N, C-alpha and C positions, 0 to 999 in steps of 0.2 A: 198228622201232617199239617193241618191248619194251625195248630198251636205253634209248631216250629216256624211256619212262615210268619205268623204274627210276631213272635219273639224276635225273629231275625230282622224284620223291617223296623219294629219299634226300637230295638236295641241299637241298630245301625243309625237310625234317625237321631235318637237322643245323643248317642256318642259323637256323631258329627256336629250336632249343635253345640255340644260341650267343647269340642276341639276348636271349632271355627266361629262360633257365635257367642252371643251374650245370653244364652238360654239358661237352663236349669243349673243350679249350683249344688247339686246333691253329691258332688264328687265328680271327678273327671272321667274315670275309667270304669265305673260300675256297669254302664250299659254294654260295655264290651263283653262282660260275662253273659248278659242276656243274649247278645248276638251269638256267642259261642254255643249257648244252650239251644237256641233256635236252629242253628246249623246241625247240631248233633241230633235233634229230634227229626229233622228232615232226612238226614242220612240213615238214622235208625229205621224210619218208616220204609224208605226205599229198599234197604237191605233185607228187611223182613218180607217185603212183598216179593222181591226177586227170589229169595230162598224158598218161599212157599210155591212159587211157580216152578222152580227147578225140581222140588220134591214131587209135585204132581206129574211132571213129565217123566221123571225117573220111574214112578209107579206104573205109568202107562207102558213104558218101554220094557219093564220087567214082566208085565203081563203078556206082552207080545212075545218076548223071548221064551216064556214058559208055555206058550200055546193057549193061554186062557183068553186071548183076544186076537182077532185077526187084524191085518194091516189096515183095512178100510175103516173098521171101528176105531182103531187107534188114531187114524188120521182125523176122523170126525171129532174125537175128544180133544185132540191137540188144537184143532181149529176153533173150538169153543173157548179156549183159554186165551 
C-alpha cells in the first residue's frame, strides 16, 4: 500500500510539473504511467484485504450453520476482525 501511495504522489507531482511548469524534461507523459501503477497497487491492496475479511466471515458463518460454533462465540470472533 505504501508503494502505491508513493508512486501515485510522485507520479502525479512530476506529471503536473511537466504539464504546467518548466520542470523535468524526461518526456511529458511517462509520470502518468507511474501514477496509474500507484493507483493500481492501492486498489490491489484494498481488494485483497476486503477479500480476506469476507473469507474469514464466511468461515465463521459456515461453522455456526454446521453447529461447530455457537452464536456468542461467532459474535466475539466477528468483533475481533
